[in-house]
Each structure stands twice: as C-alpha cells, then as structure tokens.
N, C-alpha and C positions, 0 to 999 in steps of 0.2 A: 563597930560599926553597925548603925541602924541594919534592920531584917531586907536583904537585896531579892530579889528573885531569883531564884538557879540561871535562868537564861542570859540576864544581865551581869548576873554576878560572870557566870563564865565571861563573858564580853570583858571584863572588868580584868580578869586574871591575864587573858590572851596582853591584851593594850600590856598590862603592868611586866608579863614575861619578854616582850618585844622591847618595850624601853630601857628593863634591865640588861640581857642578850645583844643589843645593839651596842648597848655601853661596855658590857665586860666581855661580851663572846657566846657561844652555845655552855661553853662546858660550868660558864657563872649560873645555869635558868635551872638550879633545881631547884626543889619546891619551898625549901624552909627558907633561899633567898625570894623568891618570889611572891611569897603570903608575906615577910617583910616590905616587901619592897608595896606592896597593897592598902599594909596594915590591917595583916587578917591574921590568924591562927593556920596553923598548917596543913589542920586536917583538912579545911575547906580549900584547899589547890586538891588533894585526895579525893576527898568529897566529888567535887567537879569534873574531876578530869580520871580520874580510879590510876592513873600510870602515867609515866613521862614518855612515854611515849602517844598517849592520848595527846597529853597535854602542846606536843612536838605537831603535831596533827591540825591540831587548829592554830596554831601559830605558824605556821606554813599555809593552811587553808584561808587566813586571817591577811599573810600577806600576800594572797594573790590577788583577794578583793581591793588592796588597794591597788594593785597595781592596774590590775582591769578599767578603777577609776581613775590613776591617770590617764592610758590610752583610751579612755574614751573621751578623756576634755581634749585630748590634742585631735580629737578631728579636725582634720582642714574643713574651715566651710570658705571659702573662696582663692584664688588663682589657678594655676595652670596645674596638670599631673604632675612638675615636675616641682612646685614651687610646692604643695600639698604632700609629696614627703619630703621635702627640707623640712617645712614647720612640724610632721610628724614624730622625723627622726630630731630636731632643734626640744621640740615640750619634753621630750625622752630622756634628749640623755640631759636637762635642767635636772629633771629626776635624783638621778646617776650624782650631779653635782651637789644636789643641793642635802641627798640623804643616801650618802655612801656610805654608810652605818648598815642603814635595811639593805642593802643588795650585799654587801658582805656575809649580814645573817642569811641573807636569801641562799648565798653560797655555800654556806657552812652547812646549812639544813639538809642541801641538796645532795653533796657527799656523802651527810651522814642517809642519808632516804636511798641512796644507791645498792646501801649494804644493810640494806631494813624493809622486808617485801610491805610487812603494810608503810609505811611511811615512802616506797617504792610510786602504788599506787594516787598515792597523793597529789606525787612528784609529777607522776609522769597525767594527773589531771590538769594540774597546775599549768604547765607548758603546753597540753592541749588548749584551754582556756586562752590561753594569753594569743598562742595564733592562732584560733578560733577569731579573735578578736580586731587582731590586726589584718588580717586577711578581710577581714568584711570593712576595713579601714580602705583597706589597697581597692578592692572591689567598689565602693561607693563612688571613692576618691575616681575611679577609672570613667563612671561612668557620671557622672555629676562632670567631666572636665570632658566626656569624648575621646579621652584615648582606650585605641584599641590595646590588647595588651597581647602581647609575642609569646606569650607563657602562662603559663594559670598562675592565678592573683595569687595563690599559697606559695608558691616556687618563690615569689615576691615578698612575700612574709616571710619567711625562712630564712631568707638573706638576709633582711634587714634583723632583725630580732639575732641572730648567728651573731651578724659584727657588732650589732649592741653588745651580747652578752661578752663575747672578748674584746672589746673597748672600755668595758665595768670592769673584768676582773685584771686590766692592763692598768687604769688609774689608780683600783685596789693595792698591783705592787707596785706600782712605777709610775708616780701622777709626773703627768707633763700636756698640761696646757695648754701649748703651741700642736707640738704634735698629735693630740686630741683631734683637735679643731680638724684637721691637712688631712687627718685618716674616718675624722664623719663626710665632710664633704668626699671624697672619695666614694664611703661606700655608697653615702646620699644619689651621688653621678654612676656607680654602677647597678644600683638599684633602679635606678632610670633609666641606662641603657637596656639593661635584661627586661624590661618592659616593653621598651620601643622597638626593641631587633637591633640593637646594634651594638650590643655582643655575644662577640662572636666565641660559641662553643668550642674549648679548646677541648681533644682530645687527652685524659687523662693518660696514661701508662703504666693502667692496671693489667695482673697474668687474665688465663681463661677464667681459673677458678674466684679470682676476684668478680671479672664482670658475671660471674653465672649467679651467685650467690647474692649481688645486687640486683636484679631482676627479678 
C-alpha cells in the first residue's frame, strides 16, 4: 500500500479491527488478523499501537465517538417533552437494531476493561461521556418544551441509558421484537413519569449498612 501518515493509518487499523471483531468476536482481534484485514504488514500494527491493549483502547475510543455522534444526531428538535424522549429512545434503539454486532463488541470490551486497569479508565470515560451527552439532551429538551424537571436531568439520563443497556443485552441473548417494543415504551413512560414527578419513589428494603454505604 502507498505511504499513509501515521495518524491516518492508526484510524484505518482501528476501523479494520472493529470490522473484524464485530464479525468474528473480540478473541479474533490479533495483530496478524487485523493486518490482513487492512492488507498491511503485521509490523505496521505493532508500530501504530505497540501492544494489543493500546489497540483495544483505540477501538473503545472509536466506538465511543461513533455512539456520541449517534446520540447527537438523535437530538429531538420538536414535539413536547414526552415526544422528545420517545424520539431519542427510538433513534438510539434503531442503532442497536441496525448494528447489533457493534454493541456486542462494546459489551465484550467492557467486560475485559473491568479487569484491565488501563482499559477501565477508558471505559469510565466512555460511560461518563455518553451520560453527559444524554443529560445535555434531556436538559435542552426540558428547556425547549418548558418541562419542569422534578429530579436531576442526570438521573433521568441514567435511567434511560440503563434501560437501553439492559434491552440491548437482552436483544443479543434473546431477540424478541414484540417484547422489545413493549419494554421500550414502558421505559420511555418511566423516564417521562420520573421527569414530571408522577413516579413515586418506592422505599428499598436495604440494610442499615447498605444505606450508609450508598450515602
């Protein structure tokens, strides 16, 4: 292949790694296979990343960037607050339907990252970044529609993302379109009820020790 600047080659290799690992799984992402995917020498991968861990960091960061772009594009521009939350959830869920393998790879990387110190920092940054984006969308939607939020916007965003994460994992393990739509509607209803104060807090049967540790 013709000479390519190092920064551009790095992006190409990350994209090649994502394409390979979404097809064949995280374990398939060795340097030789990734080099073959792009049609370069194996040494090129080592030169660009040094270690497989560095490559995984690049992949996780790229998946974060892609997801953030999807979230930004999903920003509702009209309708009331409930319609805005429904539109946001629907667009995000559509990305899961269209690219389930990308989300499977993200789950695989997340599990690996929890046991790998350097990767865990990138994983924390990933979730913090997405949470910040969705919190911003919730806040802007509330301001635009005149919706007074009865709880912090970040709490609403956390509930929405937690629900979508759970539904995504369920889809990967047990795909059921009808059940998914029903649960997605229930999730949006819960998010809206939490936002406008209709959702009444339910006491949790936590021990005194649990309550102390959570404060």
